[in-house]
ZAMARGU-4260 file (C-alpha; in steps of 0.2 Angstrom, whole numbers, plus 5000, padded with zeros to 4 digits):
<rodrens>
0) 5883/5788/5452 | 5887/5773/5460 | 5887/5756/5452 | 5872/5751/5464 | 5862/5767/5458
5) 5867/5763/5440 | 5860/5745/5440 | 5845/5750/5449 | 5838/5761/5436 | 5836/5749/5421
10) 5828/5737/5436 | 5814/5749/5440 | 5811/5752/5422 | 5810/5733/5419 | 5798/5730/5433
15) 5787/5745/5427 | 5785/5738/5411 | 5781/5721/5417 | 5768/5729/5428 | 5762/5738/5413
20) 5762/5721/5402 | 5751/5713/5416 | 5738/5727/5417 | 5737/5727/5397 | 5735/5708/5398
25) 5720/5710/5411 | 5712/5724/5401 | 5713/5712/5385 | 5706/5698/5395 | 5693/5707/5401
30) 5688/5714/5385 | 5689/5696/5377 | 5678/5689/5389 | 5662/5681/5383 | 5654/5687/5399
35) 5648/5704/5402 | 5659/5712/5415 | 5657/5728/5423 | 5664/5739/5437 | 5653/5752/5447
40) 5660/5766/5457 | 5655/5763/5477 | 5661/5778/5482 | 5648/5789/5471 | 5630/5791/5472
45) 5619/5777/5464 | 5637/5767/5461 | 5639/5773/5442 | 5647/5761/5430 | 5664/5766/5425
50) 5669/5751/5414 | 5661/5739/5403 | 5668/5727/5392 | 5664/5720/5375 | 5655/5705/5381
55) 5644/5717/5389 | 5640/5727/5374 | 5638/5710/5364 | 5626/5704/5379 | 5614/5719/5380
60) 5617/5728/5363 | 5622/5745/5374 | 5638/5753/5369 | 5650/5757/5382 | 5648/5775/5379
65) 5629/5770/5383 | 5632/5765/5400 | 5646/5774/5408 | 5639/5785/5423 | 5623/5776/5423
70) 5617/5763/5435 | 5615/5746/5429 | 5595/5744/5434 | 5592/5752/5415 | 5593/5733/5410
75) 5578/5731/5420 | 5560/5732/5414 | 5541/5727/5416 | 5545/5708/5418 | 5558/5709/5430
80) 5553/5702/5446 | 5553/5715/5460 | 5558/5703/5473 | 5574/5699/5464 | 5578/5717/5461
85) 5576/5721/5479 | 5587/5708/5484 | 5600/5714/5473 | 5599/5731/5479 | 5599/5726/5497
90) 5614/5717/5495 | 5623/5732/5486 | 5618/5742/5499 | 5624/5731/5513 | 5641/5731/5502
95) 5639/5712/5502 | 5642/5697/5488 | 5625/5692/5477 | 5621/5681/5463 | 5604/5682/5456
100) 5595/5677/5440 | 5583/5691/5433 | 5574/5696/5417 | 5582/5710/5408 | 5581/5719/5393
105) 5592/5722/5378 | 5594/5741/5370 | 5581/5734/5357 | 5570/5728/5369 | 5572/5709/5369
110) 5571/5701/5385 | 5584/5689/5392 | 5587/5679/5407 | 5602/5687/5416 | 5613/5678/5430
115) 5621/5693/5438 | 5636/5690/5450 | 5641/5706/5461 | 5657/5707/5470 | 5663/5721/5481
120) 5682/5725/5479 | 5690/5733/5496 | 5705/5744/5498 | 5720/5743/5509 | 5709/5750/5523
125) 5694/5738/5521 | 5682/5750/5513 | 5672/5745/5497 | 5677/5755/5484 | 5670/5746/5468
130) 5658/5734/5463 | 5663/5721/5449 | 5647/5713/5441 | 5648/5696/5429 | 5633/5695/5419
135) 5628/5679/5409 | 5615/5675/5397 | 5605/5659/5403 | 5589/5661/5394 | 5592/5644/5385
140) 5595/5636/5402 | 5581/5645/5409 | 5569/5639/5394 | 5576/5622/5395 | 5573/5622/5414
145) 5555/5629/5414 | 5551/5617/5399 | 5558/5604/5410 | 5546/5609/5425 | 5531/5611/5415
150) 5534/5593/5408 | 5535/5586/5426 | 5519/5594/5431 | 5510/5588/5415 | 5518/5571/5420
155) 5512/5572/5438 | 5495/5578/5433 | 5494/5564/5420 | 5500/5550/5434 | 5487/5558/5446
160) 5473/5555/5432 | 5479/5538/5429 | 5478/5534/5446 | 5461/5541/5449 | 5457/5531/5433
165) 5464/5515/5441 | 5455/5518/5459 | 5438/5521/5449 | 5442/5507/5438 | 5446/5496/5455
170) 5430/5502/5462 | 5420/5498/5446 | 5427/5480/5446 | 5426/5478/5465 | 5406/5484/5465
175) 5403/5469/5453 | 5409/5456/5464 | 5396/5444/5471 | 5385/5454/5485 | 5375/5438/5489
180) 5378/5421/5484 | 5363/5408/5479 | 5357/5398/5491 | 5353/5380/5488 | 5348/5366/5499
185) 5364/5355/5502 | 5376/5367/5494 | 5387/5379/5501 | 5397/5393/5489 | 5411/5406/5497
190) 5424/5417/5489 | 5438/5428/5492 | 5446/5440/5481 | 5462/5451/5485 | 5466/5465/5473
195) 5484/5469/5470 | 5493/5487/5470 | 5489/5489/5452 | 5473/5485/5445 | 5471/5468/5437
200) 5458/5457/5427 | 5452/5445/5440 | 5432/5442/5441 | 5421/5428/5448 | 5404/5425/5451
205) 5392/5411/5455 | 5375/5413/5447 | 5360/5404/5449 | 5352/5398/5431 | 5337/5391/5436
210) 5330/5382/5451 | 5343/5368/5450 | 5357/5374/5441 | 5371/5387/5445 | 5385/5392/5435
215) 5401/5396/5444 | 5415/5404/5434 | 5433/5412/5438 | 5441/5421/5425 | 5458/5433/5422
220) 5462/5444/5410 | 5478/5447/5403 | 5489/5462/5409 | 5485/5476/5422 | 5478/5492/5423
225) 5461/5499/5417 | 5459/5491/5400 | 5462/5474/5411 | 5448/5479/5424 | 5437/5486/5411
230) 5437/5469/5400 | 5433/5461/5417 | 5418/5471/5420 | 5412/5468/5402 | 5413/5450/5404
235) 5404/5451/5421 | 5389/5459/5410 | 5391/5446/5397 | 5390/5431/5409 | 5376/5438/5419
240) 5360/5429/5424 | 5348/5440/5413 | 5345/5428/5397 | 5343/5439/5384 | 5360/5448/5384
245) 5369/5435/5393 | 5382/5422/5385 | 5375/5409/5398 | 5359/5405/5389 | 5355/5403/5371
250) 5338/5408/5363 | 5326/5395/5357 | 5327/5391/5338 | 5308/5389/5336 | 5304/5407/5337
255) 5299/5408/5353 | 5305/5418/5367 | 5312/5405/5377 | 5330/5402/5383 | 5339/5388/5387
260) 5355/5386/5396 | 5371/5386/5386 | 5384/5372/5388 | 5401/5377/5396 | 5409/5373/5379
265) 5399/5383/5369 | 5399/5398/5382 | 5418/5398/5380 | 5418/5395/5360 | 5406/5411/5358
270) 5416/5421/5370 | 5431/5416/5360 | 5422/5419/5343 | 5416/5437/5351 | 5431/5443/5356
275) 5441/5438/5340 | 5429/5447/5330 | 5431/5462/5338 | 5450/5470/5333 | 5449/5484/5345
280) 5449/5471/5359 | 5467/5464/5359 | 5466/5456/5376 | 5463/5437/5381 | 5459/5429/5397
285) 5459/5411/5405 | 5443/5405/5414 | 5436/5390/5422 | 5417/5391/5418 | 5406/5376/5425
290) 5389/5371/5427 | 5384/5362/5444 | 5368/5352/5445 | 5364/5355/5463 | 5354/5338/5464
295) 5367/5327/5457 | 5382/5336/5463 | 5390/5335/5445 | 5400/5351/5441 | 5403/5350/5420
300) 5416/5363/5415 | 5428/5369/5403 | 5445/5376/5408 | 5452/5388/5396 | 5470/5391/5398
305) 5466/5391/5417 | 5471/5378/5432 | 5457/5365/5433 | 5446/5363/5448 | 5454/5357/5463
310) 5443/5344/5470 | 5444/5339/5488 | 5435/5321/5490 | 5431/5314/5508 | 5434/5296/5500
315) 5446/5299/5486 | 5457/5313/5493 | 5463/5330/5482 | 5465/5330/5464 | 5465/5343/5452
320) 5454/5342/5438 | 5458/5340/5419 | 5462/5357/5409 | 5459/5359/5389 | 5459/5372/5376
325) 5468/5387/5375 | 5465/5405/5384 | 5449/5414/5376 | 5452/5428/5363 | 5469/5421/5357
330) 5466/5409/5343 | 5452/5407/5329 | 5443/5391/5329 | 5449/5386/5346 | 5438/5370/5353
335) 5435/5368/5372 | 5432/5351/5378 | 5420/5349/5393 | 5425/5338/5409 | 5416/5332/5424
340) 5419/5332/5442 | 5406/5326/5453 | 5405/5330/5471 | 5398/5318/5485 | 5393/5322/5503
345) 5406/5334/5511 | 5416/5337/5494 | 5424/5354/5491 | 5428/5360/5475 | 5440/5376/5472
350) 5443/5388/5456 | 5458/5400/5460 | 5468/5412/5448 | 5487/5411/5446 | 5488/5426/5457
355) 5488/5414/5471 | 5501/5401/5464 | 5512/5415/5456 | 5513/5425/5471 | 5532/5428/5478
360) 5542/5430/5492 | 5558/5441/5495 | 5568/5427/5487 | 5557/5428/5471 | 5552/5410/5475
365) 5533/5408/5470 | 5520/5401/5482 | 5515/5387/5470 | 5501/5375/5470 | 5507/5361/5482
370) 5507/5376/5496 | 5489/5380/5490 | 5484/5361/5491 | 5493/5360/5509 | 5484/5375/5515
375) 5466/5369/5510 | 5472/5352/5516 | 5474/5359/5533 | 5458/5368/5534 | 5446/5353/5529
380) 5439/5355/5546 | 5435/5374/5545 | 5420/5382/5537 | 5421/5385/5517 | 5423/5403/5520
385) 5437/5399/5535 | 5447/5388/5521 | 5447/5403/5509 | 5453/5415/5521 | 5467/5404/5527
390) 5474/5403/5509 | 5473/5422/5507 | 5482/5425/5524 | 5496/5414/5520 | 5498/5421/5503
395) 5498/5439/5510 | 5512/5432/5522 | 5521/5424/5508 | 5520/5439/5497 | 5528/5452/5511
400) 5536/5465/5512 | 5533/5469/5493 | 5515/5464/5492 | 5505/5457/5479 | 5507/5461/5461
405) 5493/5452/5454 | 5475/5450/5458 | 5473/5432/5469 | 5455/5427/5468 | 5446/5410/5473
410) 5429/5404/5474 | 5423/5387/5480 | 5408/5375/5481 | 5405/5362/5496 | 5393/5349/5495
415) 5385/5349/5513 | 5375/5333/5515 | 5357/5326/5511 | 5341/5335/5512 | 5323/5333/5505
420) 5315/5346/5497 | 5299/5349/5485 | 5302/5360/5470 | 5288/5362/5458 | 5278/5348/5464
425) 5292/5336/5462 | 5302/5328/5475 | 5320/5330/5474 | 5335/5322/5484 | 5349/5333/5489
430) 5361/5331/5504 | 5363/5341/5519 | 5371/5339/5535 | 5367/5348/5550
</rodrens>
C-alpha cells in the first residue's frame, strides 16, 4: 500500500461522515420545522407521499403512518373551493410551482386555512422526480383579513347611506328656499344660495307679514351635516308666514284669535329660550332677522352673533349695521337689542352668511369683508340680482380649486323709488323708479 493510498482511506471515511452528518442535520431541520413538510413521489401513480415531518403531524393531526402512500388531497373536504383545488391539480400535472390557499380539514374534522406551496424537484437529466409541499396554518390571518374586508364593506355601506342621507338633507334644505319673493311696489328682493360640498346649515327667507311689512332673515346653523341641515329646515318652519305656528307672530292676550307681528328682539329671545329648553338640540345658530316697513323704508333688526346688514346708500356711501347679542341657543337669558337702518330711494341692503367672507383660496387667505364690499360697490349699476351673482362668481373663483367648505348665502333688498298706491281705502306714498 502506497502512502497515497493509505492517506486516501481516512479522508474518504471523513468525507462520508461529513455527508452523513449533513443529511442528519437536514432531517432534524425538516422534523423540527413548524411548517408541515411533505415529499411526494412524482414517478408513481397519483403522486403518493413518501415523507411527512412532525410539523405536518401537528398541523393536520394525521400521523406519518396515516399518510404515507396516499395523495395529499385527503385533507380536502366539503368547504374546499373546487376552483382552487383544480388550480393545484393543474400545476402538479404540468409539473410546475404553485402556491394556493385553500380550506383543509384536520383528522378530527376541524377546518383550517392552509397556505400550500408545491415545488417540483428535478434529477440530473431535468426530469421531475418529486414534489415538496410546504403547508402553513393561516387561519388567523385569513380570519383577520376577512374581518377587515367585512368591516370595510360595512364602512362603505355606512358611507353610502350617509351620502344618501346628506343628499336627502341637501335636497330638503334647498326645497325650502324661496321660490317666489314677495312683491311690494317700490321694493325689490333677491337672494343667492351656493351650497358647499358637504351639507351646511344656511337658511334665508323673505316673508310678507301683512300688506305693509316684510320679514327678512338669514341664519347659519353651527356645524355641517344632516343635523345642521335639519335644524335649518326646522327653523324655516318656525319662521314661516303661518301665524299660529310661527315665531314671527304672537297671539293676542285678550282671548281672541288675532295674531300680531312680533318685534325682532322678541323673535330672537323666543327662539333662544326654545332651543335652550330642549336639551336634545345642542346646536346654536347666528342670525340677522329684521322687519322692513315697505312704506317708510325702515328696517328694524337684530343681529345675533352675525355680521350686521350691509347698507349701500346713494347719499352717504356704504356702512355695516350694528350687531349685538350672542348666537341663539348658546346662553340662557341672552338679550337682543334692536337696531334700525332706513332705506332711501335707490338704497340697497345686503344680509350674508360667513361662508362668503370666510371662503379661502389656495393660500388659505379668506375672501374677507372688504372684497365683498368692493364687489358690491362695483355692481351698483347692475340689477339687484346681478350684484348678488357677481359676489357669488367672485367667491367661486376665489375658492378654486378646492371649492367651498361652507354654504354661502346672501339676500338683498333695494328701495326702488317712489310710487302712489291705494291699499284698503288709504293712499300710501312709496317710491318707485321706472
